[in-house]
N, C-alpha and C positions, 0 to 999 in steps of 0.2 A: 156746615164750611160752602156750601155752596155762596153766602151771604156775605159772609167773608172775600172771597174772593168774586165777587161780584161791586164790593164794596172799592178793592184795592185798586180791579179793572176802571172803573169810575174815575181814581183820583188822578190813577196813573194816565190816561187818556187825555184826563185836562191836563196834566204836568206838560207831556208832549203837543199840546198847543198853546200856543205864545197867547191868545187870544185870551183861553180861560186858565192862561196859570193865575193872575192878576186876582188879589184879596177882591171880595167884593166891594170893599173901601177907598181903592182904586179905580175901581171900573168905570167912575161918575167923573172923572179927572178930562180938566180938555185934553187934549191927548199933546200939547205942544209943554203941558207942565209935567204928564207921565215921564215923559220922552225925555225931558230933562232928568227927573226922577232916576230911568233906567239908566240913563247916560252918567250919573254921579257914580251909581251904585257897582258901576260897571268896574268905571277908573280905579273905585275905592279897594275893590277886587285883586286887581292889577295891582298899586300900590302895594298894598299886602305882599299880597304872594310874590313878587319878586322882590322885594325890602326884603321880607323874611327868608329867603334861598340868598342873596346874597349876603348878609350879617350871619346865617349859618356858617358860606363859605369863608368869612370872616375869621368867625372864633374855629369853624376848624381846620384851618389853614396858620393855627400859630405853630411857629419852629420851637417856641420856649415850652407848650405845653401840647404835648401828644397825649389826648385823654378824651378820644370820643365819645366812647359809653359817660364819663363825670358831664360833659354838658349838656345830650343827651338827655342824661337825670334830671341835669338842670334843671331846664325846662321843662322836665313832666309835672317836678316840684314848684313849679313856679301856678303852670296847668292848676294843679289841684288845691293851693292858695288863691286862683281867681277867682275858682266855683265858688268854694266855699266867702269870698268877696262877694260876688254878682250876688249869691244866696241872703246874706246882712242884707244887700242893697233892696232884694226883691220885695222885703219884710219892711223896711225903712219907708222905703216912698214905692210902696205895688203898684202907682198906675204911670210911673213911670219907667218902673224898672223889670221885666217879665223871663224870669227865669227862673226854673221848676225847683221845688224844696227839695234839698239834701241831705243827706242825715247815712252815718256809716251805717251799712247795716250789712256784719258777713258772711247772711248767708249768702244776697246778692252778687257779694266780692268772690265767694269761693263759684258762682253758678256764668262768672264774667272769665275767669279765669285762665282756661286754655284762651280763649278773643285775648287774653294780657300779657299772654307768651305772641302768637302770633305779632300783638300789637307791636308788640317793642323787639320783634327781629324786624320786621317792616321796617318803624323809625331808622331805629339801629345801622340796620345794612342801607338804608336810603342815605343816613349822614355819612357812613363813610363810602360813598361813592360817592357825593361831591367832595369830601375829604380828596378821593383821591384824580380823580375826571377835571377836579371843576364848572364853572358855572357855563361855561362855553358849551365845553360836551356832553352836559348832565341830562341836558333833553333827550339827545339821542340814546345815554347811557342805562336813563330808563325807559324807554321808549317798550320795553315790549309788556306794559300792565294789558294793552287790548288784549293782547296774543296771550298771554295765560290763563287772562278772565278767561278767552274759547276754549281752550283749553282745560281748567280744571271747572266747567262748565258742562262741558261732558262728561269730563273722567268722575266730577263727583256726583251731580244731580242732570247724570245723564239727557241733556238737556243739548240737541243739537243748532247746526250756523248753518246760513245761506251759505249760496254758493258767493252770493256777492262779496260778503263780509270775510267770507276767507281769504279774499282776491285782497279784498283790501290788508288785511293781516299778513298776505305774502308782497305788501307794499313798504307796510310795519318793516320784515326780518328783513327785507334787500337795503332800504335804509340804515337799517341797522348793520347789518356787513362792510354794509361800504363807507359806514361814519369810523366803523374800527380799520377799516383797510387803511383809511384817508389819515386817523389818529396813527397807527402804525409807519407810515409813511413819511410824518411830519415831524417821527422822533417822540412823540410826549403822547404815546398809547401807555394804560395803564392797567396791564391783563387783572391786577388787583380791583379795579375802579371799577371794568366792565365789570367782572365776575359779582362784587356787590350788589350791580345795576342790576343785573338779570334776577339775582337772590328776592334782592328789594320790589324789584314788579313782580314775582309768586305772592311776595305777599300780601302784597296791594289786593290780588285777587282775592289770598283767602281771608284779607281780612273781610273783605268784601264781603267774603260769600256765610264766614262764620256772626259776623255782625248784621246777618238778616233774621239768625238761627234764635242769636239771645236777647234781640229788638225789647221781645215780652217780656224779657224780667225785667228792666227797665220803663214800663209804660210805653215804650217807643220812643222818648226820648231820646233826641243825640246828645244832649247836655250831659239827663244824669249818663249815660255809656262814656261820657270821655269825662264824665270825674270819677268813676268807677274804674276804668282803664288805663289813667294818670297814677290814680293811688295804688293801684295791683304795680305796677311798671315802678311806684318810690320804692318796694320793696323789693320787688324781684330784682332790680339793676345793682344792690350794694352784695347780698354774694356776687356778681359778677365782679364790681367795681378791685371786689377784695381781687379775685380769680386770675384779673388779668392786672393786677401790682398799677393799676391807674390811681387808686389812693398814694403811695406814696409820689406817682408823679406830681400828683397837686400839692400833695405837701411838700414840693422842693420848686414851686414853679415860682419863680424869684416875683411877676406883679399880683403874690394873692391879698396884696394888701390894697394895690389900686382899685380905688371903685371906678374908674373909665372901663376896666375890664369887665369888674363887676356889671356896672351899669348897661353893657354890650350883652353878657350873660342873659342878664332881666328881660330888656328890650327885646332878643330873640324867644326867650319863652311869650313874653307876651302876645307877641306877630303871632307863634304859635296857634295862644289859642286863637288869637286876633279872628285865624283865615277859617273858621271852622263857624263863624259866625259872616263874614261876610260871604264864607261861597251856601249857607243856606238865607239872605239876603239877594245875593243873583239870581239864581234858582227860584224864589219866591216871585223877584219882580221881575222875572224874562221864563225858562224852564229847563229841563232839565239838559236839552240838546241846544238848546240856546246858551246856557252858563259852558255845555262841555266845548262847545263853539269858540269860547271865547276863551277859554283854559287854552287852544289851541293857538291860538291870535297873539296870546299875550306866550307862551313857551316860545314862539319869536320870534317877539319883541324882547324876552330875554335873550336868547343867543346872541340875538344881535349888539345888544345893550353891553353885556359883558364882553363881548368881542373887541366892542368900540373903547368898555373900559380901560381892559387889561392889554390894549395896543396889539393883538396879535393879530396875525397873516393866517387866513385860511385858504387853500387851493378851492378851487372853482366843484371839485364831484365834492371837497367836503360841506360846500352848503348848498351840493345837492342830496345830500346825504338825510341832512337834515330838515329839504323840503319833501321829499323820499316818507319820511318820519311824518311829520306833520299833515302832512297829504292824505297816505291813508289813516289819519286817526282820524280827521277831518271827517273826510267819505267813510269810514267804519258810523263816526257816531249819527252822518246822513243816515245810510242804509238803514241801520238798526231803526231811527227813530222813521221812516217811512214804513218800514215795517210792520209795528205799532201800529202805525194810524192805519193802515190798507186794513187790517186782519183786527183791530179796534178791542187786542183779547191779550192784554200785555203777556211776557214770558214771565218767569221767574230771573231768569234771566236779568231783565231790565232793571227791575229793584235794583238786583247786585250794581249792574253798570252805576246807577244814578252815585250808589252809597262810594264807587270806586271814585268818581271824579270827585266826590267831598274827598278823601282823601288825599289824592292825587293833586288838589287842586296846586300840591305847591310847584311843578314842574312847570 
């Protein structure tokens, strides 16, 4: 047990130190070349993450097809297909494609099933939040993941949080309520969207906690976990589609034979699959701390792009709420990083937060 904790401690300490986070094969590269690679990886992460949010908003905002569960289900199907495709490519070209060998193991699928239920709730409420609040308010609407991470870590894992980290959470909460107030003042507030966002934030934290518990079942492979999670989701979504009557909506959809619509659905699924890869790539070339900072900056850019693209006018207090959420999130990440470096004994919640950053990277 002590050996396992020591190994985890060393890995996380290395991950939190920018200079040690690089793999051995890139440490010896010239600074300029390494800097260019990092810049390209960060740019790729921003492009995939922001594009994915806008595509999902386009698909979910359709006035003709009110079937958010079906859109989410289809993206899970695409993810499973891509996992199998990558598995085949890795066997055909093992020197060029690195992907774990996957197969259908019902025992593994059953052990991951509780996590899959949380996973379904997370992606479903995430999309419902996006559908109801739009891209501009999406960052604020989904901003409570950090707060729930602190709360659930205490309730479930009995882990305490420092005063400075709690103050950062207070800033995030203040920004959230100010944003809700300003959306209400502007007459564009969707309470259902806000509630969906709060539930999605809680599910992100629960997903991170349960992911940690089931990782040994898939030999610590994020890709295997993604495969089984999406496979279970495909099965579990079917009764939900029937229960909420979305199969009837899809059957009566006027653009059912439109190749452009299905093309956008496939592209949305591909970007949903790709975000896992680019998140891991950004962490590999930087660190979990830098990845969270990059995610915060990306969320800011995403908000500005959404306001500009949809040509909406926002008040000064509305922008202030966004800055409070983003500033509080950045400060929380920085405080936790400093605490872990200072103690050199990473808390279990830190590994929870690293996984949360992977799942929340679409924010």
